[in-house]
C-alpha positions in Angstrom: 5.3 -82.9 -23.2 7.3 -80.4 -21.2 10.5 -82.5 -21.3 10.2 -82.9 -25.1 9.8 -79.1 -25.4 12.9 -78.6 -23.3 14.9 -81.1 -25.5 13.8 -79.2 -28.6 15.0 -75.9 -27.2 18.2 -77.4 -26.1 18.8 -78.9 -29.5 18.8 -75.6 -31.3 22.3 -74.2 -31.6 23.2 -70.4 -31.5 24.3 -70.7 -35.1 21.0 -72.2 -36.2 19.1 -69.6 -34.3 21.1 -66.7 -35.9 20.6 -68.2 -39.3 16.9 -68.7 -38.7 16.2 -65.1 -37.6 18.4 -63.6 -40.4 16.5 -65.6 -43.0 13.1 -64.7 -41.5 14.1 -61.0 -41.5 15.2 -61.1 -45.1 12.0 -62.8 -46.1 9.5 -60.6 -44.2 11.1 -57.2 -43.8 9.8 -54.7 -46.4 12.8 -52.5 -45.7 15.2 -55.3 -46.6 13.3 -56.6 -49.6 13.0 -53.0 -51.0 16.8 -52.6 -50.7 16.7 -49.7 -48.2 18.5 -51.9 -45.6 21.3 -53.6 -47.4 23.7 -56.2 -46.2 27.1 -54.8 -45.3 29.5 -57.7 -45.1 32.5 -55.3 -44.6 31.1 -54.8 -41.1 30.9 -58.4 -40.1 34.5 -58.9 -39.1 34.5 -55.6 -37.3 31.6 -56.7 -35.2 33.2 -60.1 -34.5 36.4 -58.3 -33.3 34.3 -56.6 -30.6 34.2 -53.0 -29.5 31.6 -50.3 -29.3 32.1 -48.7 -32.7 33.1 -49.6 -36.2 34.9 -47.3 -38.5 34.7 -47.2 -42.3 37.4 -44.9 -43.7 37.0 -43.5 -47.2 38.5 -40.9 -49.4 36.8 -37.7 -50.3 36.9 -36.4 -53.9 40.2 -34.9 -54.8 40.0 -31.1 -55.5 41.4 -30.9 -59.0 41.4 -27.8 -61.2 42.1 -27.4 -64.9 45.3 -25.4 -65.4 46.8 -23.8 -68.4 50.3 -25.1 -69.1 52.9 -22.3 -69.2 56.7 -22.4 -69.4 58.4 -22.4 -66.0 55.1 -22.6 -64.2 54.5 -25.5 -61.8 51.2 -27.3 -61.8 49.3 -26.9 -58.5 48.2 -30.1 -56.8 44.8 -30.7 -55.4 44.6 -32.3 -52.0 43.1 -35.7 -51.3 41.6 -35.9 -47.8 40.1 -38.8 -45.9 36.9 -39.2 -43.9 35.4 -41.9 -41.8 31.9 -43.2 -41.3 31.5 -44.3 -37.7 28.7 -46.6 -36.6 27.8 -47.9 -33.1 27.6 -51.6 -32.5 24.3 -52.3 -30.9 24.3 -55.0 -28.3 20.7 -56.0 -27.6 18.9 -59.0 -26.1 15.6 -60.2 -24.8 14.1 -63.3 -23.2 10.9 -65.4 -23.0 9.6 -68.1 -20.6 6.8 -70.6 -20.2 5.9 -73.1 -17.6 5.6 -76.9 -17.9 2.1 -76.7 -16.6 0.9 -74.2 -19.3 2.5 -76.4 -22.0 0.8 -79.6 -20.6 -2.6 -77.9 -20.3 -2.4 -76.4 -23.8 -1.4 -79.8 -25.2 0.8 -78.2 -27.9 4.4 -77.4 -28.6 5.2 -73.7 -28.1 8.7 -73.8 -29.6 7.6 -72.7 -33.1 5.6 -69.9 -31.6 8.5 -68.7 -29.5 10.9 -68.7 -32.4 8.4 -66.9 -34.6 7.9 -64.3 -31.8 11.7 -63.8 -31.7 11.8 -63.4 -35.4 9.0 -60.7 -35.2 11.0 -59.1 -32.4 14.0 -58.9 -34.7 12.1 -57.2 -37.5 10.4 -54.7 -35.1 13.7 -54.0 -33.3 15.5 -53.3 -36.6 12.7 -51.0 -37.8 12.6 -49.1 -34.4 16.4 -48.6 -34.6 16.1 -47.3 -38.2 13.2 -44.9 -37.3 15.1 -43.6 -34.3 18.1 -42.7 -36.6 15.8 -41.1 -39.2 14.2 -39.0 -36.5 17.7 -37.7 -35.4 18.8 -36.9 -39.0 15.7 -34.9 -39.9 14.6 -33.3 -36.6 15.5 -29.6 -36.0 19.3 -29.4 -35.8 19.7 -32.8 -37.4 22.5 -33.5 -39.8 20.1 -33.5 -42.8 17.5 -31.1 -41.6 18.7 -28.2 -43.7 19.8 -30.0 -46.8 17.6 -33.0 -47.4 14.1 -31.8 -46.3 11.2 -30.5 -48.5 8.7 -29.1 -46.0 5.4 -28.3 -47.9 3.2 -28.7 -44.9 2.6 -25.0 -44.5 2.3 -24.3 -48.3 -1.0 -23.2 -49.8 -1.1 -26.5 -51.8 0.1 -28.8 -49.0 -1.5 -32.1 -50.0 1.0 -34.6 -51.3 1.0 -34.7 -55.1 3.2 -36.0 -58.0 4.7 -32.5 -58.4 5.5 -32.3 -54.7 7.3 -35.7 -54.8 9.2 -34.7 -58.0 10.4 -31.5 -56.3 11.6 -33.4 -53.3 13.6 -35.8 -55.5 15.2 -32.8 -57.2 17.0 -31.9 -53.9 19.6 -34.4 -55.0 19.9 -32.8 -58.4 21.6 -35.0 -61.0 21.7 -37.8 -58.4 17.9 -37.9 -58.0 17.7 -41.1 -60.0 19.2 -43.1 -57.2 16.0 -42.5 -55.1 14.2 -45.8 -55.8 12.0 -46.3 -52.7 9.3 -44.2 -51.2 8.1 -45.0 -47.6 4.8 -43.7 -46.4 1.9 -44.1 -43.9 -1.0 -46.2 -45.1 -3.2 -43.0 -45.2 -0.8 -41.4 -47.5 -0.8 -44.4 -49.7 -4.6 -44.2 -49.7 -4.4 -40.6 -50.8 -2.2 -41.4 -53.7 -4.5 -44.3 -54.7 -7.5 -41.9 -54.8 -5.5 -39.4 -56.9 -4.5 -42.3 -59.2 -8.0 -42.3 -60.7 -6.8 -39.4 -62.8 -3.0 -39.3 -62.6 -2.1 -43.0 -63.0 1.2 -42.4 -61.2 0.5 -45.1 -58.6 0.7 -48.6 -60.0 -0.5 -51.4 -57.7 1.4 -54.7 -57.4 -1.4 -56.5 -59.4 -0.7 -54.3 -62.4 3.1 -53.8 -61.9 5.5 -55.9 -63.9 7.9 -55.5 -60.9 5.4 -57.4 -58.6 5.1 -54.6 -56.1 3.4 -51.2 -55.7 5.2 -48.3 -57.4 4.7 -44.6 -57.4 6.5 -42.4 -60.0 8.7 -45.4 -60.7 9.7 -45.9 -57.0 8.9 -48.9 -54.9 6.3 -48.2 -52.2 6.9 -49.3 -48.6 3.9 -48.9 -46.4 4.8 -48.1 -42.8 2.3 -47.1 -40.2 5.0 -46.1 -37.7 5.3 -42.9 -39.8 2.5 -41.3 -37.8 1.4 -37.7 -38.4 1.9 -34.9 -36.0 -0.9 -33.4 -33.9 -1.3 -30.9 -36.8 -1.8 -33.6 -39.4 1.7 -33.3 -40.9 3.0 -36.5 -42.4 6.6 -37.4 -43.2 7.2 -39.4 -46.4 10.7 -40.6 -47.1 12.6 -41.2 -50.3 15.5 -43.6 -50.1 18.3 -44.7 -52.4 18.9 -48.4 -52.6 21.3 -49.3 -49.8 20.7 -46.0 -48.0 21.2 -48.0 -44.8 23.8 -50.7 -44.1 22.8 -53.7 -41.9 25.0 -56.3 -40.4 24.6 -58.9 -37.7 27.6 -60.9 -36.5 28.6 -62.7 -33.3 31.6 -61.6 -31.2 33.6 -64.5 -29.9 32.3 -64.3 -26.3 28.7 -63.7 -27.1 26.1 -66.5 -26.7 23.3 -65.5 -29.0 20.8 -68.3 -28.0 20.7 -69.7 -24.5 18.0 -71.9 -22.9 17.7 -72.3 -19.1 15.4 -74.0 -16.7 14.2 -73.6 -13.1 13.5 -77.2 -12.3 11.8 -76.5 -8.9 9.2 -74.2 -10.5 9.0 -76.0 -13.8 9.8 -72.8 -15.6 11.6 -72.8 -18.9 13.5 -69.6 -20.0 15.1 -68.7 -23.3 17.4 -65.8 -23.8 18.6 -64.3 -27.1 21.3 -61.7 -27.8 22.5 -59.9 -30.9 25.3 -57.7 -32.0 24.4 -55.6 -35.1 25.0 -52.4 -36.9 22.3 -50.4 -38.7 23.9 -47.4 -40.2 22.9 -44.6 -42.6 25.6 -44.4 -45.2 27.3 -41.0 -45.5 27.1 -40.1 -41.8 28.9 -40.8 -38.6 27.8 -41.4 -35.0 29.5 -38.9 -32.8 28.7 -40.5 -29.4 28.1 -37.0 -27.9 25.5 -38.5 -25.6 25.2 -42.2 -24.9 23.2 -43.2 -21.8 24.3 -46.8 -21.5 27.3 -48.9 -22.4 26.1 -48.8 -26.0 23.4 -46.5 -27.5 19.7 -46.9 -26.7 17.1 -46.0 -29.4 16.6 -42.7 -27.5 20.4 -42.0 -27.9 20.2 -42.8 -31.6 17.3 -40.4 -32.0 19.4 -37.4 -30.7 20.2 -35.0 -33.5 23.6 -34.0 -32.0 24.8 -37.6 -32.1 25.1 -37.5 -36.0 27.2 -35.7 -38.5 27.6 -35.8 -42.3 30.8 -37.1 -43.8 29.8 -37.2 -47.5 28.7 -34.5 -49.8 24.9 -34.0 -50.0 24.3 -35.6 -53.4 25.9 -38.9 -52.1 23.5 -39.2 -49.2 20.3 -41.0 -50.5 17.8 -39.9 -48.0 15.0 -37.2 -48.4 12.2 -36.2 -46.1 9.0 -34.8 -47.5 6.6 -33.1 -45.1 3.0 -32.7 -46.3 -0.7 -33.2 -45.5 -3.4 -35.4 -47.0 -6.7 -34.1 -48.4 -8.9 -35.7 -45.7 -7.2 -33.8 -42.9 -7.2 -30.5 -44.9 -10.9 -30.8 -45.7 -11.7 -31.5 -42.1 -9.7 -28.5 -40.9 -11.5 -26.2 -43.5 -15.0 -27.4 -42.6 -16.6 -24.8 -40.4 -18.3 -25.8 -37.2 -22.1 -25.7 -37.4 
């Protein structure tokens, strides 16, 4: 049994492993399926080339003014300036092991379980990276903290409502229609479902022609990592499709999938490595503070590591801070 398992692990190539994990991520990640995390093929070759950062140059809108034509008067020219989005390449890895004896006693093949666990690890890792970046952008001093936040948590009417969500969308003005996804904690979703008895703004997947839950026309992503603060304040996020770019590629010298074996101990090890970019479009990573060779999630969560490079309306991320009725009612109930 143990020898057969080792042969199976050895038979898997790095290319097959990468394809498998990418396919599983696309199939099971709500953030990928909803379009928040979008493929960014432009980054693939940059990752393959190696290095710590990838740079995406772009042109800012030319400053043009309408001028009255007059004789002997030269037209003034508006300047065209460039900008660059900069994203860190995240080199990450992990490993797993099992012993021959455990496999023999169990009488089953652990290979499928190991590969599924690695797939789950990929999903959880991607989501943790994304949440770290979101934290940095919207925390105090963050690049979007003054321009893309609707904080209603201290308002008299601080329970999430359709009007509150509509007001949050209006932060982007005429570009608000690009906000197509709303991510929320399961308790926030429950709040909206209870309100739906009267409002009918929440449409469950069973009644939606789109095949998924929607709220005010936006696809709902349920995410329990969006935990409330100690004061019961929730953060619900509105995203444009493709708000984040995601790319996984393999630099020439990186081995993404590598089995090993300690024959004396009958111990089988499996190591996986990834090079990827997860980047919020419209911003750049400044590398002001990086604690290791490439950024950790803690580094990604630092507000001073990010800056805007696009105008506000072109950044499809909004944070809505609010409460839910259960917490408000509990706080207002006097102690006996």
